[in-house]
py3Dmol code that shows the C-alpha trace and the ligand (Angstrom):
import py3Dmol

protein = """\
ATOM      1  CA  MET A   1      13.430   5.154  -3.814  1.00  0.00           C
ATOM      2  CA  SER A   2      11.391   4.815  -0.620  1.00  0.00           C
ATOM      3  CA  LYS A   3      11.453   1.711   1.404  1.00  0.00           C
ATOM      4  CA  GLN A   4       8.741  -0.855   1.070  1.00  0.00           C
ATOM      5  CA  ILE A   5       6.715  -1.420   4.004  1.00  0.00           C
ATOM      6  CA  ILE A   6       5.575  -4.780   5.564  1.00  0.00           C
ATOM      7  CA  PHE A   7       3.262  -5.449   8.354  1.00  0.00           C
ATOM      8  CA  THR A   8       3.675  -8.913  10.146  1.00  0.00           C
ATOM      9  CA  VAL A   9       1.749 -10.321  12.770  1.00  0.00           C
ATOM     10  CA  GLU A  10       3.439 -13.169  14.919  1.00  0.00           C
ATOM     11  CA  ASP A  11       2.867 -13.838  18.427  1.00  0.00           C
ATOM     12  CA  GLU A  12       6.085 -15.574  19.083  1.00  0.00           C
ATOM     13  CA  ALA A  13       8.575 -12.902  20.078  1.00  0.00           C
ATOM     14  CA  HIS A  14      11.915 -14.425  18.722  1.00  0.00           C
ATOM     15  CA  ILE A  15      10.271 -15.311  15.393  1.00  0.00           C
ATOM     16  CA  GLN A  16       9.037 -11.782  15.158  1.00  0.00           C
ATOM     17  CA  GLN A  17      12.501 -10.482  15.828  1.00  0.00           C
ATOM     18  CA  LEU A  18      13.932 -12.802  13.304  1.00  0.00           C
ATOM     19  CA  ILE A  19      11.558 -11.449  10.640  1.00  0.00           C
ATOM     20  CA  LYS A  20      12.127  -8.009  11.365  1.00  0.00           C
ATOM     21  CA  TYR A  21      15.783  -7.913  11.729  1.00  0.00           C
ATOM     22  CA  ASN A  22      16.339 -10.015   8.315  1.00  0.00           C
ATOM     23  CA  LEU A  23      13.746  -8.108   6.184  1.00  0.00           C
ATOM     24  CA  GLU A  24      15.071  -4.719   7.639  1.00  0.00           C
ATOM     25  CA  ALA A  25      18.653  -5.810   6.531  1.00  0.00           C
ATOM     26  CA  ASN A  26      17.385  -6.332   3.243  1.00  0.00           C
ATOM     27  CA  GLY A  27      16.060  -2.778   2.741  1.00  0.00           C
ATOM     28  CA  TYR A  28      12.402  -3.287   3.945  1.00  0.00           C
ATOM     29  CA  LYS A  29      10.631  -1.449   6.506  1.00  0.00           C
ATOM     30  CA  VAL A  30       8.900  -3.695   9.002  1.00  0.00           C
ATOM     31  CA  LEU A  31       6.214  -3.109  11.446  1.00  0.00           C
ATOM     32  CA  THR A  32       5.455  -5.970  13.899  1.00  0.00           C
ATOM     33  CA  PHE A  33       2.203  -6.735  15.586  1.00  0.00           C
ATOM     34  CA  ASP A  34       1.528  -9.360  18.404  1.00  0.00           C
ATOM     35  CA  THR A  35      -2.171  -9.859  17.263  1.00  0.00           C
ATOM     36  CA  GLY A  36      -4.441  -9.821  14.372  1.00  0.00           C
ATOM     37  CA  GLU A  37      -6.569  -7.288  16.104  1.00  0.00           C
ATOM     38  CA  GLN A  38      -3.644  -4.711  16.367  1.00  0.00           C
ATOM     39  CA  LEU A  39      -2.681  -5.247  12.751  1.00  0.00           C
ATOM     40  CA  LEU A  40      -6.182  -4.515  11.482  1.00  0.00           C
ATOM     41  CA  GLU A  41      -6.533  -1.485  13.728  1.00  0.00           C
ATOM     42  CA  GLU A  42      -3.350  -0.083  12.260  1.00  0.00           C
ATOM     43  CA  CYS A  43      -4.784  -0.823   8.527  1.00  0.00           C
ATOM     44  CA  LYS A  44      -7.424   1.747   9.428  1.00  0.00           C
ATOM     45  CA  ARG A  45      -4.596   4.400   9.504  1.00  0.00           C
ATOM     46  CA  THR A  46      -1.891   3.296   7.206  1.00  0.00           C
ATOM     47  CA  VAL A  47      -1.561   0.293   4.793  1.00  0.00           C
ATOM     48  CA  PRO A  48       1.739  -1.361   3.932  1.00  0.00           C
ATOM     49  CA  ASP A  49       3.093  -2.919   0.720  1.00  0.00           C
ATOM     50  CA  LEU A  50       2.881  -6.505   1.837  1.00  0.00           C
ATOM     51  CA  PHE A  51       1.344  -8.586   4.793  1.00  0.00           C
ATOM     52  CA  LEU A  52       3.002 -11.471   6.423  1.00  0.00           C
ATOM     53  CA  LEU A  53       0.698 -13.385   8.720  1.00  0.00           C
ATOM     54  CA  ASP A  54       1.074 -16.152  11.030  1.00  0.00           C
ATOM     55  CA  ILE A  55      -1.639 -18.455  11.203  1.00  0.00           C
ATOM     56  CA  MET A  56      -2.009 -19.563  14.770  1.00  0.00           C
ATOM     57  CA  LEU A  57      -2.494 -16.440  16.956  1.00  0.00           C
ATOM     58  CA  PRO A  58      -4.217 -15.733  20.108  1.00  0.00           C
ATOM     59  CA  GLY A  59      -7.635 -14.182  19.320  1.00  0.00           C
ATOM     60  CA  VAL A  60      -8.403 -13.484  15.563  1.00  0.00           C
ATOM     61  CA  ASP A  61      -6.240 -16.050  13.592  1.00  0.00           C
ATOM     62  CA  GLY A  62      -4.005 -15.269  10.612  1.00  0.00           C
ATOM     63  CA  LEU A  63      -6.657 -16.736   7.958  1.00  0.00           C
ATOM     64  CA  GLU A  64      -9.350 -14.463   9.249  1.00  0.00           C
ATOM     65  CA  VAL A  65      -6.936 -11.584   9.328  1.00  0.00           C
ATOM     66  CA  CYS A  66      -6.289 -12.445   5.466  1.00  0.00           C
ATOM     67  CA  ARG A  67     -10.268 -12.682   4.989  1.00  0.00           C
ATOM     68  CA  GLN A  68     -10.793  -9.236   6.377  1.00  0.00           C
ATOM     69  CA  LEU A  69      -7.954  -7.648   4.543  1.00  0.00           C
ATOM     70  CA  ARG A  70      -9.566  -9.066   1.417  1.00  0.00           C
ATOM     71  CA  GLN A  71     -12.875  -7.514   2.280  1.00  0.00           C
ATOM     72  CA  ASN A  72     -11.356  -4.060   2.654  1.00  0.00           C
ATOM     73  CA  LEU A  73     -11.080  -1.683  -0.220  1.00  0.00           C
ATOM     74  CA  GLN A  74      -7.812  -0.395   1.086  1.00  0.00           C
ATOM     75  CA  THR A  75      -6.029  -3.510   1.698  1.00  0.00           C
ATOM     76  CA  LYS A  76      -7.746  -5.999  -0.646  1.00  0.00           C
ATOM     77  CA  SER A  77      -4.977  -5.957  -3.321  1.00  0.00           C
ATOM     78  CA  ILE A  78      -2.012  -5.774  -0.972  1.00  0.00           C
ATOM     79  CA  PRO A  79      -0.072  -9.105  -1.403  1.00  0.00           C
ATOM     80  CA  VAL A  80      -0.212 -11.361   1.621  1.00  0.00           C
ATOM     81  CA  ILE A  81       2.129 -14.323   2.686  1.00  0.00           C
ATOM     82  CA  ILE A  82       0.853 -16.762   5.163  1.00  0.00           C
ATOM     83  CA  LEU A  83       3.114 -18.270   7.660  1.00  0.00           C
ATOM     84  CA  THR A  84       2.240 -21.790   8.766  1.00  0.00           C
ATOM     85  CA  ALA A  85       3.920 -24.232  11.255  1.00  0.00           C
ATOM     86  CA  LYS A  86       4.739 -27.635   9.681  1.00  0.00           C
ATOM     87  CA  ASN A  87       2.602 -29.595  12.431  1.00  0.00           C
ATOM     88  CA  GLU A  88      -0.370 -27.185  11.890  1.00  0.00           C
ATOM     89  CA  GLU A  89      -3.392 -28.398   9.867  1.00  0.00           C
ATOM     90  CA  PHE A  90      -3.158 -25.874   7.211  1.00  0.00           C
ATOM     91  CA  ASP A  91      -5.488 -26.023   4.277  1.00  0.00           C
ATOM     92  CA  LYS A  92      -3.456 -24.570   1.419  1.00  0.00           C
ATOM     93  CA  VAL A  93      -6.319 -24.309  -0.819  1.00  0.00           C
ATOM     94  CA  LEU A  94      -8.298 -22.318   1.543  1.00  0.00           C
ATOM     95  CA  GLY A  95      -5.548 -19.861   2.308  1.00  0.00           C
ATOM     96  CA  LEU A  96      -5.148 -19.206  -1.239  1.00  0.00           C
ATOM     97  CA  GLU A  97      -9.055 -19.036  -1.806  1.00  0.00           C
ATOM     98  CA  LEU A  98      -9.053 -16.445   1.252  1.00  0.00           C
ATOM     99  CA  GLY A  99      -6.732 -14.400  -1.066  1.00  0.00           C
ATOM    100  CA  ALA A 100      -3.170 -15.184   0.307  1.00  0.00           C
ATOM    101  CA  ASP A 101      -0.695 -14.903  -2.559  1.00  0.00           C
ATOM    102  CA  ASP A 102       2.058 -17.343  -0.916  1.00  0.00           C
ATOM    103  CA  TYR A 103       2.686 -19.178   2.110  1.00  0.00           C
ATOM    104  CA  ILE A 104       5.872 -20.101   3.984  1.00  0.00           C
ATOM    105  CA  THR A 105       6.137 -23.262   6.237  1.00  0.00           C
ATOM    106  CA  LYS A 106       7.837 -22.750   9.728  1.00  0.00           C
ATOM    107  CA  PRO A 107      10.614 -23.626  10.466  1.00  0.00           C
ATOM    108  CA  PHE A 108      11.855 -21.665   7.547  1.00  0.00           C
ATOM    109  CA  SER A 109      15.264 -20.433   6.750  1.00  0.00           C
ATOM    110  CA  VAL A 110      16.082 -16.634   6.670  1.00  0.00           C
ATOM    111  CA  ARG A 111      17.151 -17.044   3.071  1.00  0.00           C
ATOM    112  CA  GLU A 112      13.753 -18.545   2.112  1.00  0.00           C
ATOM    113  CA  LEU A 113      11.788 -15.998   3.743  1.00  0.00           C
ATOM    114  CA  VAL A 114      13.698 -13.075   2.117  1.00  0.00           C
ATOM    115  CA  ALA A 115      13.555 -14.952  -1.202  1.00  0.00           C
ATOM    116  CA  ARG A 116       9.837 -15.381  -0.918  1.00  0.00           C
ATOM    117  CA  VAL A 117       9.391 -11.678  -0.178  1.00  0.00           C
ATOM    118  CA  LYS A 118      11.500 -10.424  -2.747  1.00  0.00           C
ATOM    119  CA  ALA A 119       9.766 -12.660  -5.331  1.00  0.00           C
ATOM    120  CA  LEU A 120       6.327 -11.682  -4.215  1.00  0.00           C
ATOM    121  CA  PHE A 121       7.108  -8.162  -4.816  1.00  0.00           C
ATOM    122  CA  ARG A 122       8.550  -8.814  -8.217  1.00  0.00           C
ATOM    123  CA  ARG A 123       5.343 -10.498  -9.342  1.00  0.00           C
ATOM    124  CA  VAL A 124       3.486  -7.406  -8.120  1.00  0.00           C
ATOM    125  CA  ASN A 125       5.479  -4.918  -9.811  1.00  0.00           C
ATOM    126  CA  LEU A 126       5.438  -6.908 -13.006  1.00  0.00           C
ATOM    127  CA  SER A 127       1.749  -6.941 -13.079  1.00  0.00           C
ATOM    128  CA  ASN A 128       1.607  -3.207 -11.972  1.00  0.00           C
ATOM    129  CA  GLN A 129       3.982  -2.115 -14.521  1.00  0.00           C
ATOM    130  CA  ASN A 130       2.308   1.053 -15.840  1.00  0.00           C
ATOM    131  CA  ASP A 131       5.201   3.327 -16.414  1.00  0.00           C
ATOM    132  CA  SER A 132       4.554   3.429 -19.921  1.00  0.00           C
ATOM    133  CA  GLU A 133       0.717   4.080 -19.322  1.00  0.00           C
ATOM    134  CA  ILE A 134      -1.408   7.081 -20.072  1.00  0.00           C
ATOM    135  CA  ILE A 135      -4.199   7.410 -17.718  1.00  0.00           C
ATOM    136  CA  SER A 136      -7.155   9.578 -18.510  1.00  0.00           C
ATOM    137  CA  TYR A 137      -9.914  10.550 -15.945  1.00  0.00           C
ATOM    138  CA  GLY A 138     -12.329  13.200 -16.868  1.00  0.00           C
ATOM    139  CA  ASN A 139     -10.366  16.034 -18.339  1.00  0.00           C
ATOM    140  CA  ILE A 140      -7.005  15.142 -16.869  1.00  0.00           C
ATOM    141  CA  THR A 141      -4.627  12.951 -18.736  1.00  0.00           C
ATOM    142  CA  ILE A 142      -1.280  11.756 -17.141  1.00  0.00           C
ATOM    143  CA  ASP A 143       1.479  10.313 -19.364  1.00  0.00           C
ATOM    144  CA  CYS A 144       3.614   8.277 -16.791  1.00  0.00           C
ATOM    145  CA  SER A 145       6.634   7.739 -19.031  1.00  0.00           C
ATOM    146  CA  ARG A 146       6.876  11.392 -20.021  1.00  0.00           C
ATOM    147  CA  ARG A 147       5.941  12.683 -16.661  1.00  0.00           C
ATOM    148  CA  GLU A 148       3.444  15.031 -18.079  1.00  0.00           C
ATOM    149  CA  VAL A 149      -0.048  15.987 -16.990  1.00  0.00           C
ATOM    150  CA  PHE A 150      -2.633  17.506 -19.116  1.00  0.00           C
ATOM    151  CA  LYS A 151      -5.975  19.246 -18.092  1.00  0.00           C
ATOM    152  CA  ASP A 152      -8.135  19.881 -21.187  1.00  0.00           C
ATOM    153  CA  ASN A 153      -5.367  18.909 -23.432  1.00  0.00           C
ATOM    154  CA  LYS A 154      -3.171  21.760 -21.936  1.00  0.00           C
ATOM    155  CA  LEU A 155      -0.028  20.752 -20.546  1.00  0.00           C
ATOM    156  CA  LEU A 156       0.271  21.644 -16.608  1.00  0.00           C
ATOM    157  CA  ASP A 157       3.348  22.906 -14.931  1.00  0.00           C
ATOM    158  CA  LEU A 158       3.833  20.054 -12.156  1.00  0.00           C
ATOM    159  CA  PRO A 159       7.109  20.005 -10.131  1.00  0.00           C
ATOM    160  CA  LEU A 160       8.215  16.395  -9.684  1.00  0.00           C
ATOM    161  CA  LYS A 161       6.825  15.774  -6.348  1.00  0.00           C
ATOM    162  CA  GLU A 162       3.331  16.997  -7.352  1.00  0.00           C
ATOM    163  CA  PHE A 163       3.631  14.671 -10.364  1.00  0.00           C
ATOM    164  CA  GLU A 164       4.442  11.856  -8.318  1.00  0.00           C
ATOM    165  CA  LEU A 165       1.730  12.496  -5.595  1.00  0.00           C
ATOM    166  CA  LEU A 166      -0.897  12.670  -8.389  1.00  0.00           C
ATOM    167  CA  LYS A 167       0.381   9.427 -10.195  1.00  0.00           C
ATOM    168  CA  LEU A 168       0.323   7.726  -6.817  1.00  0.00           C
ATOM    169  CA  LEU A 169      -3.170   8.705  -6.134  1.00  0.00           C
ATOM    170  CA  ILE A 170      -4.377   7.879  -9.629  1.00  0.00           C
ATOM    171  CA  LEU A 171      -2.635   4.644  -9.481  1.00  0.00           C
ATOM    172  CA  ASN A 172      -4.561   3.807  -6.181  1.00  0.00           C
ATOM    173  CA  ARG A 173      -7.905   5.577  -7.397  1.00  0.00           C
ATOM    174  CA  GLY A 174     -10.678   4.878  -5.204  1.00  0.00           C
ATOM    175  CA  LYS A 175      -8.632   3.818  -2.220  1.00  0.00           C
ATOM    176  CA  VAL A 176      -7.809   6.205   0.698  1.00  0.00           C
ATOM    177  CA  LEU A 177      -4.031   6.875   1.239  1.00  0.00           C
ATOM    178  CA  SER A 178      -2.912   8.096   4.467  1.00  0.00           C
ATOM    179  CA  ARG A 179      -0.601  11.228   4.890  1.00  0.00           C
ATOM    180  CA  GLU A 180       2.055   8.962   6.279  1.00  0.00           C
ATOM    181  CA  ILE A 181       1.987   6.717   3.340  1.00  0.00           C
ATOM    182  CA  LEU A 182       1.846   9.707   0.905  1.00  0.00           C
ATOM    183  CA  LEU A 183       4.814  10.934   2.627  1.00  0.00           C
ATOM    184  CA  GLU A 184       6.857   7.684   2.722  1.00  0.00           C
ATOM    185  CA  LYS A 185       6.173   6.842  -0.933  1.00  0.00           C
ATOM    186  CA  VAL A 186       6.652  10.328  -2.529  1.00  0.00           C
ATOM    187  CA  TRP A 187       9.313  12.000  -0.375  1.00  0.00           C
ATOM    188  CA  GLY A 188      10.657   8.800   1.392  1.00  0.00           C
ATOM    189  CA  PHE A 189      10.665  10.236   4.632  1.00  0.00           C
ATOM    190  CA  ASP A 190      10.547   8.140   7.697  1.00  0.00           C
ATOM    191  CA  TYR A 191       7.321   7.117   9.225  1.00  0.00           C
ATOM    192  CA  TYR A 192       6.638   9.898  11.402  1.00  0.00           C
ATOM    193  CA  GLY A 193       7.647  12.823   9.189  1.00  0.00           C
ATOM    194  CA  GLU A 194       6.115  16.213   8.571  1.00  0.00           C
ATOM    195  CA  THR A 195       2.771  15.173   7.063  1.00  0.00           C
ATOM    196  CA  ARG A 196       1.851  18.799   6.540  1.00  0.00           C
ATOM    197  CA  THR A 197       4.191  18.688   3.563  1.00  0.00           C
ATOM    198  CA  VAL A 198       1.515  16.408   2.014  1.00  0.00           C
ATOM    199  CA  ASP A 199      -1.392  18.905   2.644  1.00  0.00           C
ATOM    200  CA  VAL A 200       0.538  21.730   1.242  1.00  0.00           C
ATOM    201  CA  HIS A 201       1.305  19.617  -2.102  1.00  0.00           C
ATOM    202  CA  ILE A 202      -2.210  18.724  -2.171  1.00  0.00           C
ATOM    203  CA  ARG A 203      -3.138  22.203  -2.200  1.00  0.00           C
ATOM    204  CA  TYR A 204      -0.987  23.110  -4.996  1.00  0.00           C
ATOM    205  CA  LEU A 205      -2.188  20.055  -7.109  1.00  0.00           C
ATOM    206  CA  ARG A 206      -5.841  21.010  -6.482  1.00  0.00           C
ATOM    207  CA  GLN A 207      -5.120  24.649  -7.734  1.00  0.00           C
ATOM    208  CA  LYS A 208      -3.967  23.095 -11.089  1.00  0.00           C
ATOM    209  CA  ILE A 209      -6.182  20.035 -11.859  1.00  0.00           C
ATOM    210  CA  GLU A 210      -9.531  20.893 -10.200  1.00  0.00           C
ATOM    211  CA  ASP A 211     -11.840  23.347 -11.864  1.00  0.00           C
ATOM    212  CA  ASP A 212     -12.805  24.772  -8.205  1.00  0.00           C
ATOM    213  CA  ASP A 213     -10.168  23.830  -5.839  1.00  0.00           C
ATOM    214  CA  SER A 214     -12.554  24.931  -3.001  1.00  0.00           C
ATOM    215  CA  ASN A 215     -14.718  22.178  -4.269  1.00  0.00           C
ATOM    216  CA  PRO A 216     -12.466  19.318  -5.308  1.00  0.00           C
ATOM    217  CA  VAL A 217     -13.939  16.680  -7.537  1.00  0.00           C
ATOM    218  CA  TYR A 218     -10.726  14.543  -7.953  1.00  0.00           C
ATOM    219  CA  ILE A 219      -8.850  14.623  -4.925  1.00  0.00           C
ATOM    220  CA  GLU A 220     -10.973  14.033  -1.916  1.00  0.00           C
ATOM    221  CA  THR A 221     -10.066  14.746   1.658  1.00  0.00           C
ATOM    222  CA  ILE A 222     -10.644  11.772   4.007  1.00  0.00           C
ATOM    223  CA  ARG A 223     -10.691  13.622   7.371  1.00  0.00           C
ATOM    224  CA  GLY A 224      -8.186  12.538  10.069  1.00  0.00           C
ATOM    225  CA  ILE A 225      -6.693  10.076   7.452  1.00  0.00           C
ATOM    226  CA  GLY A 226      -5.606  11.427   4.313  1.00  0.00           C
ATOM    227  CA  TYR A 227      -6.753  11.403   0.757  1.00  0.00           C
ATOM    228  CA  ARG A 228      -8.500   9.778  -2.098  1.00  0.00           C
ATOM    229  CA  PHE A 229      -8.685  10.081  -5.775  1.00  0.00           C
ATOM    230  CA  ASN A 230     -12.120   9.900  -6.423  1.00  0.00           C
ATOM    231  CA  ASP A 231     -12.490   7.910  -9.855  1.00  0.00           C
ATOM    232  CA  LYS A 232     -16.317   8.032  -9.850  1.00  0.00           C
ATOM    233  CA  GLY A 233     -16.579  11.766  -9.563  1.00  0.00           C
ATOM    234  CA  ALA A 234     -14.138  11.943 -12.333  1.00  0.00           C
ATOM    235  CA  VAL A 235     -15.840   9.469 -14.638  1.00  0.00           C
ATOM    236  CA  ASN A 236     -18.966  11.434 -14.246  1.00  0.00           C
ATOM    237  CA  LYS A 237     -17.629  14.615 -15.324  1.00  0.00           C
TER     238      LYS A 237
END
"""
ligand_1 = """\
1
CA
Ca 1.678 -18.496 16.274
"""
view = py3Dmol.view(width=600, height=400)
view.addModel(protein, "pdb")
view.setStyle({"model": 0}, {"cartoon": {"style": "trace"}})
view.addModel(ligand_1, "xyz")
view.setStyle({"model": 1}, {"stick": {}})
view.zoomTo()
view.show()
């Protein structure tokens, strides 16, 4: 299993290190940012599995970061935990209205932090449980539990990595997934791996699922970023 990725923004260096050290010790991959701007900028290239946002930041504050994440197609359904100091005026309702999933009050114990992150991941995984799901788009059908893919009701010969790549794209249909994220999720490579692996497998997949792989309908290339499973194009087929 590849590691789940967490982006955290926190301007206090020692808290940032505390978060990174302890979540990484629990098997997560953590990218830290000093400002909300930096985090939002990185989200144009890659998206994590969870956000941990401090509220009081120089520049854009955590609530505004949360608001922007929720307005963006790529990040709108990624879980968010807000970090708030006890003496800060924090409107819980506002935070949750902006789309935060949970909040942690500082000072927090390491155990609480890890427990909250784990609990949120569990919640998200429960609501996303689609391993028994059969998904159909146009003339493509994917049976997640049997790991089978059909085109026009004919079984395709898809090796495991191609299957996982297709499944990930379909489950995130409409969202742009960067090469790095696809690599990390499907191959479990480290962040700066060989992203050409992804392109090669996309090419194989297109040869199998597209009617004309030089004019792909299902898997779109998003130049300079990665790929997107186009649910609209598929529905119109
Ligand atoms: Ca702060």
